[in-house]
C-alpha positions in Angstrom: 64.2 90.3 222.4 66.9 91.9 224.8 64.6 91.5 227.9 64.1 87.7 227.4 67.7 86.6 228.2 67.7 88.7 231.3 64.4 87.0 232.4 65.9 83.6 231.7 69.1 84.5 233.6 67.1 85.7 236.6 64.9 82.7 236.4 67.9 80.4 236.2 69.5 82.1 239.3 66.4 81.6 241.4 65.4 78.2 240.1 68.5 76.3 241.2 70.5 73.9 239.1 69.9 74.0 235.4 70.4 71.5 232.6 73.2 71.7 230.1 71.0 72.7 227.3 69.4 75.5 229.4 72.9 76.8 230.3 73.9 76.8 226.7 70.7 78.7 225.8 71.4 81.3 228.4 75.0 81.8 227.4 74.0 82.2 223.8 71.4 84.8 224.8 73.9 86.7 226.8 76.5 86.7 224.0 73.8 87.9 221.6 72.8 90.7 224.0 76.5 91.8 224.4 76.9 91.9 220.6 73.8 94.0 220.0 74.2 96.5 222.9 77.1 98.6 221.4 75.1 99.1 218.2 71.9 100.1 220.0 73.6 102.7 222.1 76.1 104.8 220.1 78.9 106.7 221.8 78.4 110.3 222.7 81.0 111.6 220.2 79.8 109.4 217.3 77.3 110.7 214.8 74.0 108.9 214.2 73.9 106.8 211.0 70.7 108.6 209.8 72.4 111.9 210.2 75.4 110.7 208.2 73.2 109.5 205.3 71.2 112.8 205.3 74.4 114.9 205.2 75.7 112.9 202.2 72.6 113.4 200.1 72.8 116.6 197.8 70.2 119.3 198.1 67.2 119.4 195.7 68.6 122.5 193.9 71.9 120.7 193.2 70.0 117.6 191.9 67.8 119.8 189.7 70.8 121.6 188.2 72.6 118.2 187.6 69.4 116.8 185.9 69.1 119.9 183.7 72.8 119.7 182.7 72.3 116.1 181.8 69.3 116.8 179.6 71.2 119.6 177.9 74.1 117.3 177.2 71.8 114.6 175.8 69.9 117.2 173.7 73.0 118.8 172.4 74.6 115.5 171.4 71.4 114.4 169.6 71.1 117.8 167.8 74.7 117.7 166.8 74.4 114.2 165.4 71.2 115.2 163.5 72.7 118.2 161.8 76.0 116.5 161.0 74.3 113.4 159.6 71.9 115.5 157.4 74.6 118.0 156.3 76.6 115.1 154.9 73.7 114.0 152.7 73.1 117.5 151.4 76.7 118.2 150.2 76.5 116.1 147.0 73.4 118.1 145.9 75.3 121.4 146.4 78.2 120.3 144.3 76.0 119.6 141.3 75.9 123.2 140.1 74.7 124.0 136.6 77.3 125.4 134.3 76.8 129.0 133.4 75.7 130.1 129.9 77.3 133.0 128.1 75.9 135.2 125.3 78.1 137.5 123.3 76.7 140.9 122.4 77.7 143.0 119.4 80.6 145.4 120.0 79.5 148.8 121.4 81.4 152.0 120.2 80.3 155.4 121.6 81.9 158.8 122.0 82.2 159.9 125.6 80.9 163.1 126.9 83.6 165.8 126.6 84.5 167.8 129.7 85.1 171.1 127.8 88.0 169.8 125.8 88.2 169.9 122.0 89.4 166.3 121.7 86.7 163.7 121.4 87.3 160.4 123.1 85.7 157.1 122.2 84.8 154.0 124.2 84.8 150.5 122.6 83.3 147.7 124.7 82.9 144.0 124.1 80.2 142.6 126.5 79.2 139.1 127.4 76.0 138.3 129.4 76.1 135.5 131.9 72.8 133.6 132.2 71.9 131.2 135.0 70.0 128.8 132.7 70.6 127.9 129.0 66.8 128.1 128.3 67.0 131.8 128.9 69.0 132.4 125.7 65.9 131.9 123.4 63.9 134.2 125.6 66.5 137.0 125.7 67.5 137.0 122.0 64.3 138.7 120.8 64.9 141.5 123.4 68.5 142.3 122.2 67.5 145.6 120.5 66.1 146.9 123.8 69.3 145.8 125.6 71.6 147.5 123.1 69.5 150.7 123.2 69.9 150.8 127.0 73.7 150.3 126.7 74.1 153.1 124.0 72.0 155.6 126.0 73.9 155.1 129.2 77.4 154.8 127.8 77.1 158.1 125.8 76.6 160.0 129.1 79.9 158.7 130.6 83.0 160.9 130.9 86.5 159.6 130.7 87.0 160.2 134.4 84.0 157.8 135.1 86.1 154.9 133.9 89.2 155.6 136.0 90.5 152.6 138.0 88.9 149.4 138.9 86.2 151.2 141.0 85.0 153.0 137.9 84.8 149.7 135.9 83.0 148.0 138.8 80.3 150.8 138.9 79.9 150.5 135.1 79.4 146.7 135.4 76.8 147.1 138.1 74.9 149.8 136.2 74.9 147.8 133.0 73.7 144.7 134.8 70.8 146.6 136.3 69.8 148.1 133.0 69.9 144.6 131.2 67.6 143.1 133.9 65.2 146.0 133.4 65.2 145.4 129.7 64.7 141.6 129.8 62.3 141.4 132.8 60.9 139.1 134.0 64.0 137.2 133.0 67.2 138.0 134.8 70.9 137.8 133.9 73.6 136.9 136.5 76.2 139.4 135.4 77.6 141.6 132.7 81.2 140.7 131.8 83.7 142.7 129.8 85.8 141.0 127.2 87.4 144.2 126.1 87.3 147.9 127.1 89.2 150.5 125.1 89.2 154.3 125.6 90.9 156.3 122.9 
């Protein structure tokens, strides 16, 4: 396109007088050529537009890291929404806990093992069994003689020093719970509770 106006201008200079429409055409072609020439030939110090666009684009590694971060953010948000929405539905079920069932046992009175002293000491205990389910009461009641025998056998071996402090009572409770669960197996009690403990 740029060569044609020059040809017309050369032709017009050699051809002699031209018409007004030809003159207007030639002037328009020269103006168009003048407007396009600075864009076609950039200055020496100026950067090429293609080079500018290439320098502005991030590298492939940066783009991959950004994409991975975006996926992690989306996945984390979706996972958080899932767990929060489902945990809200499960809370009412957890709050509906069954009430515990308690079974009173007969009082236990045993003499403690003497540690070389002439004075005999006695232990009186009132025990309550905590059951996880009320239906277990009917299954445990027939086994009460076995439970009481396990208590009597173990408690007669205790010395007064075995009951010192809260640590001693905690060990006693754990041991009695273990022995009750052995006696009533396959059923299971939740805990052995003390209503009263007297050493005299």
